[in-house]
C-alpha positions as CSV (number, residue, x, y, z in Angstrom):
1,X,0.0,0.0,0.2
2,X,2.6,2.7,1.1
3,X,4.5,1.6,-2.2
4,X,1.4,2.2,-4.3
5,X,0.9,5.5,-2.7
6,X,4.5,6.6,-3.2
7,X,4.1,5.6,-7.0
8,X,0.7,7.6,-7.5
9,X,2.4,10.8,-5.7
10,X,5.4,10.4,-7.9
11,X,3.4,10.1,-11.0
12,X,1.3,13.4,-9.9
13,X,4.5,15.0,-9.3
14,X,5.9,14.2,-12.6
15,X,2.8,15.4,-14.4
16,X,2.8,18.7,-12.8
17,X,6.4,19.2,-13.5
18,X,5.8,18.4,-17.0
19,X,2.8,20.9,-17.2
20,X,4.9,23.6,-15.6
21,X,7.7,22.9,-18.1
22,X,5.5,23.2,-21.0
23,X,3.8,26.6,-19.9
24,X,6.9,28.3,-19.4
25,X,8.3,26.8,-22.9
26,X,5.3,28.2,-24.6
27,X,5.8,31.5,-22.9
28,X,9.5,31.5,-23.8
29,X,8.6,30.8,-27.4
30,X,6.0,33.4,-27.6
31,X,8.5,36.0,-26.3
32,X,11.2,34.7,-28.8
33,X,8.7,35.1,-31.7
34,X,7.7,38.5,-30.5
35,X,11.3,39.5,-30.4
36,X,11.8,38.2,-33.9
37,X,8.7,40.3,-35.1
38,X,10.2,43.3,-33.5
39,X,13.4,43.0,-35.9
40,X,11.3,42.1,-39.2
41,X,8.0,43.8,-38.3
42,X,6.5,41.7,-41.3
43,X,2.6,42.2,-41.3
44,X,0.2,39.3,-41.6
45,X,-0.1,38.0,-45.2
46,X,-3.6,36.9,-46.7
47,X,-5.0,36.4,-43.2
48,X,-8.4,34.5,-43.4
49,X,-11.4,35.9,-41.2
50,X,-14.3,33.8,-40.6
51,X,-17.6,36.2,-40.3
52,X,-21.2,35.4,-39.6
53,X,-23.9,35.8,-37.2
54,X,-23.2,34.3,-33.8
55,X,-24.5,30.6,-33.8
56,X,-24.4,30.4,-37.5
57,X,-21.9,27.9,-37.5
58,X,-18.7,30.1,-37.7
59,X,-16.7,27.7,-35.0
60,X,-17.2,25.0,-37.1
61,X,-15.7,26.5,-40.1
62,X,-12.9,28.1,-38.3
63,X,-12.0,25.0,-36.2
64,X,-12.0,23.1,-39.6
65,X,-10.0,25.9,-41.4
66,X,-7.3,25.6,-38.4
67,X,-6.8,22.1,-39.2
68,X,-4.7,23.3,-42.2
69,X,-0.9,23.1,-41.8
70,X,-0.6,26.2,-43.9
71,X,-2.4,28.3,-41.4
72,X,-1.6,29.5,-37.8
73,X,-4.5,29.7,-35.6
74,X,-4.9,30.4,-31.8
75,X,-7.7,27.6,-31.6
76,X,-10.0,30.0,-29.7
77,X,-12.2,32.9,-30.1
78,X,-10.2,36.2,-30.0
79,X,-12.7,38.9,-28.8
80,X,-10.9,40.3,-25.9
81,X,-7.7,40.9,-27.9
82,X,-9.7,42.9,-30.6
83,X,-12.1,44.7,-28.2
84,X,-9.0,45.7,-26.2
85,X,-7.7,47.8,-29.4
86,X,-11.2,49.8,-29.4
87,X,-12.8,49.5,-25.9
88,X,-16.5,49.8,-26.1
89,X,-16.4,52.2,-23.1
90,X,-14.5,54.7,-25.4
91,X,-17.1,54.5,-28.0
92,X,-19.8,55.2,-25.4
93,X,-21.0,51.3,-26.0
94,X,-22.6,52.3,-29.2
95,X,-21.7,49.1,-30.9
96,X,-19.0,46.6,-31.4
97,X,-18.9,47.6,-35.4
98,X,-15.7,49.3,-36.6
99,X,-15.3,50.6,-40.2
100,X,-12.3,51.5,-42.4
101,X,-11.8,54.8,-40.5
102,X,-10.9,53.1,-37.4
103,X,-8.1,51.2,-38.8
104,X,-4.7,52.5,-38.3
105,X,-0.9,51.3,-38.9
106,X,-0.6,51.0,-35.1
107,X,-3.4,48.4,-35.3
108,X,-2.1,46.7,-38.1
109,X,1.4,46.2,-36.4
110,X,-0.3,45.1,-33.1
111,X,-2.3,42.5,-34.6
112,X,0.6,41.1,-36.8
113,X,2.9,40.9,-33.9
114,X,0.3,39.2,-31.6
115,X,-0.6,36.4,-34.0
116,X,2.8,36.0,-35.2
117,X,4.2,35.8,-31.5
118,X,1.4,33.2,-30.7
119,X,1.6,31.1,-33.8
120,X,4.8,31.6,-35.5
121,X,2.9,32.3,-39.0
122,X,2.2,35.2,-41.0
123,X,-0.8,33.5,-42.6
124,X,-3.8,32.9,-40.0
125,X,-7.2,32.2,-39.4
126,X,-9.3,34.0,-37.0
127,X,-12.8,34.5,-35.8
128,X,-15.0,36.0,-33.2
129,X,-18.5,37.1,-32.4
130,X,-18.1,40.6,-33.4
131,X,-16.1,40.5,-36.5
132,X,-19.1,40.4,-38.8
133,X,-19.8,44.1,-37.7
134,X,-16.1,44.8,-38.7
135,X,-15.6,43.7,-42.1
136,X,-14.9,47.1,-43.8
137,X,-12.2,47.7,-40.7
138,X,-10.3,44.4,-41.1
139,X,-10.2,44.9,-44.9
140,X,-8.6,48.2,-44.5
141,X,-6.2,46.8,-42.0
142,X,-5.4,43.9,-44.5
143,X,-6.3,44.6,-47.9
144,X,-5.3,41.0,-49.1
145,X,-7.5,39.4,-46.4
146,X,-9.7,36.7,-47.3
147,X,-13.2,36.4,-45.6
148,X,-15.3,33.3,-45.3
149,X,-19.0,34.3,-44.6
150,X,-21.2,31.6,-43.0
151,X,-24.8,32.0,-43.5
152,X,-27.3,29.9,-41.7
153,X,-31.1,29.8,-42.2
154,X,-33.1,32.2,-39.9
155,X,-35.1,29.8,-38.1
156,X,-32.3,27.6,-36.9
157,X,-29.9,30.5,-36.1
158,X,-32.4,32.5,-34.2
159,X,-33.3,29.4,-32.4
160,X,-29.8,28.8,-31.4
161,X,-29.4,32.5,-30.5
162,X,-32.3,32.3,-28.0
163,X,-30.6,29.1,-26.4
164,X,-27.4,31.0,-26.3
165,X,-28.9,34.0,-24.4
166,X,-29.6,31.4,-21.7
167,X,-25.8,31.0,-21.4
168,X,-24.7,34.3,-20.2
169,X,-21.4,32.9,-18.5
170,X,-20.3,32.0,-22.1
171,X,-21.7,34.6,-24.3
172,X,-21.8,37.8,-21.9
173,X,-18.3,37.8,-20.3
174,X,-17.7,41.3,-22.1
175,X,-21.0,43.0,-20.9
176,X,-20.5,43.1,-17.1
177,X,-20.0,46.9,-17.3
178,X,-22.6,47.6,-19.8
179,X,-24.0,51.2,-18.8
180,X,-27.9,50.0,-19.2
181,X,-30.1,47.7,-17.0
182,X,-31.1,44.7,-19.5
183,X,-34.5,43.1,-18.7
184,X,-35.1,41.0,-21.9
185,X,-38.2,38.8,-21.7
186,X,-39.4,40.8,-18.5
187,X,-36.0,40.1,-16.8
188,X,-35.4,36.7,-17.6
189,X,-32.2,37.6,-19.3
190,X,-30.1,40.2,-17.2
191,X,-26.6,40.0,-19.1
192,X,-26.5,41.1,-22.8
193,X,-25.1,38.4,-25.1
194,X,-23.0,38.0,-28.2
195,X,-22.6,41.6,-29.6
196,X,-23.9,45.3,-29.6
197,X,-25.4,46.7,-32.8
198,X,-26.3,50.1,-33.5
199,X,-29.8,50.7,-31.7
200,X,-29.4,47.9,-29.2
201,X,-30.6,50.0,-26.4
202,X,-34.2,49.9,-28.0
203,X,-34.1,46.1,-26.9
204,X,-33.4,46.2,-23.4
205,X,-36.8,45.4,-22.4
206,X,-38.0,43.4,-25.6
207,X,-39.1,39.9,-26.0
208,X,-36.2,37.4,-26.5
209,X,-37.1,36.7,-30.1
210,X,-37.2,40.4,-31.1
211,X,-33.5,40.7,-29.6
212,X,-32.3,37.7,-31.6
213,X,-34.0,38.8,-34.7
214,X,-32.4,42.2,-34.5
215,X,-29.0,40.8,-34.1
216,X,-29.5,38.3,-37.0
217,X,-30.6,41.3,-39.4
218,X,-27.7,43.7,-38.1
219,X,-25.0,41.3,-38.3
220,X,-25.9,39.9,-41.8
221,X,-26.9,43.3,-43.2
222,X,-23.5,44.6,-42.0
223,X,-21.5,41.7,-43.9
224,X,-23.6,41.8,-47.1
225,X,-23.3,45.5,-47.5
226,X,-19.4,45.5,-46.7
227,X,-18.7,42.5,-49.0
228,X,-19.5,44.8,-52.0
229,X,-16.2,46.5,-51.3
230,X,-14.1,43.2,-51.2
231,X,-12.6,41.7,-54.5
232,X,-14.7,38.7,-55.4
233,X,-11.3,36.7,-55.3
234,X,-11.0,37.5,-51.7
235,X,-14.5,36.6,-50.6
236,X,-16.2,33.2,-49.9
237,X,-19.9,32.4,-48.9
238,X,-21.2,29.1,-48.1
239,X,-24.6,28.0,-46.4
240,X,-24.3,26.2,-43.1
241,X,-26.8,23.6,-44.5
242,X,-24.4,22.7,-47.3
243,X,-21.8,21.7,-44.9
244,X,-24.4,19.7,-42.9
245,X,-25.6,18.0,-46.0
246,X,-22.0,17.4,-47.5
247,X,-19.4,18.5,-45.3
248,X,-16.4,16.9,-47.6
249,X,-17.6,18.8,-50.6
250,X,-18.6,21.8,-48.6
251,X,-15.2,22.4,-47.0
252,X,-13.3,21.3,-50.2
253,X,-14.9,24.4,-51.8
254,X,-14.0,26.6,-48.6
255,X,-10.4,25.4,-48.9
256,X,-9.9,25.7,-52.3
257,X,-11.4,29.3,-52.6
258,X,-9.1,30.4,-49.8
259,X,-6.0,29.0,-51.8
260,X,-5.4,26.3,-49.4
261,X,-4.8,22.6,-50.2
262,X,-7.5,20.2,-49.2
263,X,-5.3,17.3,-48.2
264,X,-6.3,13.5,-47.6
265,X,-6.0,14.2,-44.0
266,X,-8.2,17.1,-44.2
267,X,-10.9,15.1,-46.3
268,X,-10.7,12.6,-43.6
269,X,-11.4,15.3,-40.8
270,X,-14.3,16.5,-42.7
271,X,-15.8,13.0,-43.1
272,X,-16.2,12.8,-39.2
273,X,-16.6,16.7,-38.5
274,X,-20.0,16.6,-37.4
275,X,-19.8,13.6,-35.2
276,X,-17.8,15.8,-32.7
277,X,-19.5,19.1,-33.1
278,X,-17.9,22.1,-31.8
279,X,-19.9,24.1,-29.2
280,X,-23.3,22.5,-30.3
281,X,-26.2,22.7,-27.9
282,X,-27.9,19.7,-29.5
283,X,-27.5,17.2,-32.4
284,X,-26.7,18.9,-35.7
285,X,-29.7,18.7,-38.0
286,X,-31.4,21.2,-40.5
287,X,-34.7,22.9,-39.4
288,X,-34.5,21.6,-35.8
289,X,-36.3,24.9,-34.9
290,X,-39.5,23.6,-36.3
291,X,-40.0,20.9,-33.4
292,X,-38.6,22.9,-30.6
293,X,-40.2,25.1,-28.0
294,X,-39.1,28.5,-29.7
295,X,-41.0,27.9,-32.9
296,X,-43.9,30.1,-32.0
297,X,-41.7,32.9,-31.0
298,X,-39.4,32.5,-34.5
299,X,-42.6,32.7,-36.5
300,X,-43.8,35.9,-34.7
301,X,-40.3,37.7,-36.0
302,X,-40.5,36.1,-39.7
303,X,-41.8,39.6,-41.0
304,X,-38.5,41.4,-39.4
305,X,-36.2,38.9,-40.8
306,X,-37.8,37.9,-44.3
307,X,-35.9,40.6,-46.4
308,X,-32.5,39.9,-45.3
309,X,-33.0,36.1,-45.2
310,X,-34.3,36.1,-48.9
311,X,-30.8,38.3,-49.7
312,X,-29.1,35.4,-48.0
313,X,-30.8,32.7,-50.3
314,X,-33.3,31.4,-47.9
315,X,-37.0,31.3,-48.3
316,X,-39.3,32.4,-45.3
């Protein structure tokens, strides 16, 4: 018994030592890359930004693109990094949106240094909930950037947004200091989730379906409008439903449009990508909203979302 206890304690100690060494190794590597960037000051080259409404499938696309050996990826959302460049408080909490006038050489260098120091790559893929409102800004920062726009049917997207609003600890970490009392759905939702859009203040006491419909419209409208200034060769659009129906062919098109090799390893990954979904609230399927508890709520806002949904290629 004492021998077994000693072996377990030794094993736990070695595990802690290994974790500590890896942690300090990563920090040393990051510092070394930062010092290297300070000497070269090379900017990111053809970065890929995944954009779309929150809960549209952007994480699925981001994580799959992150499997490419040609790209650097932080493998996580970067909203804290981006918002630190342009704090909401300095914009009077109007919106997460940024336009070309917000871009600066300083931002360009900070972003390039950060991603290079973290990944060791000059070509990276990135995504976060707010970047759909910042396409013009990102394009001004990196004129050679490629954008991948994920569209999702309004019923399923809004259903997932409603569910997400029930997870404030996950999707409202940034809004603790919001200078407004949020009483969405009669006070059921007290923390603002996902992102702020122009005019959000009108919805702090609204029914949850109206809030989510407004977020769906605001993000997709901003992306569609901004896309008109992006060269077609640097813009990829795909419907989430196409990825669900045929993930291999769908992702092959995304990779090839980004100028990335779709290798045998990536094809195998995509064959099984839906079996281990990223951050899904329930089993992946199309039109799930029709047999869920939010159906009546979603149908009540169809008149609000219909115009943008038609532009996106959906029938409402």
